[in-house]
Legacy VTK file of the C-alpha trace (Angstrom):
# vtk DataFile Version 3.0
C-alpha trace
ASCII
DATASET POLYDATA
POINTS 87 float
1.960 34.653 12.348
-1.178 33.057 12.952
-1.720 29.972 14.322
-3.159 28.479 11.064
0.036 29.816 8.954
2.103 28.497 11.829
0.555 24.768 11.176
0.851 25.062 7.694
4.495 25.534 8.159
5.191 22.699 10.445
3.107 20.264 8.373
5.186 21.673 5.316
8.561 21.171 7.029
7.496 17.298 8.357
6.254 16.426 5.019
9.902 17.608 3.418
11.634 15.694 6.355
9.786 12.287 6.031
10.889 12.987 2.076
14.408 13.539 2.774
14.515 10.683 5.229
12.866 8.181 2.790
15.420 9.263 0.069
18.233 8.775 2.629
16.677 5.103 3.432
16.442 4.061 -0.175
19.881 5.346 -0.761
19.174 7.462 -3.040
20.912 11.112 -3.471
18.971 14.073 -4.241
20.202 14.371 -7.772
18.693 10.523 -7.828
15.286 11.914 -6.899
15.911 14.872 -9.479
16.716 12.460 -12.469
13.667 9.934 -11.255
10.864 12.820 -10.675
11.674 15.334 -13.760
12.272 17.646 -10.798
15.241 19.945 -10.506
17.936 19.084 -7.753
17.097 22.886 -6.217
13.612 21.598 -6.673
14.011 18.536 -4.559
16.226 20.885 -1.769
13.333 23.473 -1.363
10.861 20.590 -0.884
12.941 18.613 1.485
14.171 21.775 3.329
11.577 24.280 3.403
8.392 22.447 2.361
8.254 24.382 -0.857
6.934 22.778 -3.917
4.587 20.349 -1.967
1.816 20.417 -4.713
0.051 17.411 -5.018
1.507 16.514 -8.339
5.111 16.787 -6.638
4.188 14.482 -4.017
2.607 11.964 -6.304
6.290 12.011 -8.418
8.457 11.725 -5.339
6.380 9.155 -3.399
6.237 6.768 -6.907
10.038 7.457 -7.311
10.814 6.409 -3.574
8.252 3.172 -3.929
5.853 4.513 -1.386
2.373 5.954 -1.023
1.484 9.630 -1.000
-0.006 8.737 2.133
3.168 8.153 3.567
4.809 11.066 3.177
1.626 13.263 4.319
1.044 11.236 7.674
4.571 9.479 8.102
5.329 5.796 9.123
8.296 3.599 9.553
10.950 3.571 7.258
12.852 0.436 5.976
15.454 0.165 3.537
13.812 -2.666 1.152
10.042 -2.751 2.106
7.238 -0.456 2.147
7.098 2.184 4.193
4.811 0.931 7.013
2.277 3.169 8.697
LINES 1 88
87 0 1 2 3 4 5 6 7 8 9 10 11 12 13 14 15 16 17 18 19 20 21 22 23 24 25 26 27 28 29 30 31 32 33 34 35 36 37 38 39 40 41 42 43 44 45 46 47 48 49 50 51 52 53 54 55 56 57 58 59 60 61 62 63 64 65 66 67 68 69 70 71 72 73 74 75 76 77 78 79 80 81 82 83 84 85 86
């Protein structure tokens, strides 16, 4: 595996981890997030666990449903239950 491919996989995994953490802090299940975004449960699961489905429109839909900016999902930040995630 090339270094470039390895870096991309790490980035996508980090994005998926951030989505899962924000969803959990917001008290949402994967089903809740799927309903709020129009994605399937399998789509949410794949995005969270394997970084799949991380097209920009998917990131936007997820960010909107989680009430955070897309940048927070991409770059990270401190996650609190009732407030915007701070970076």
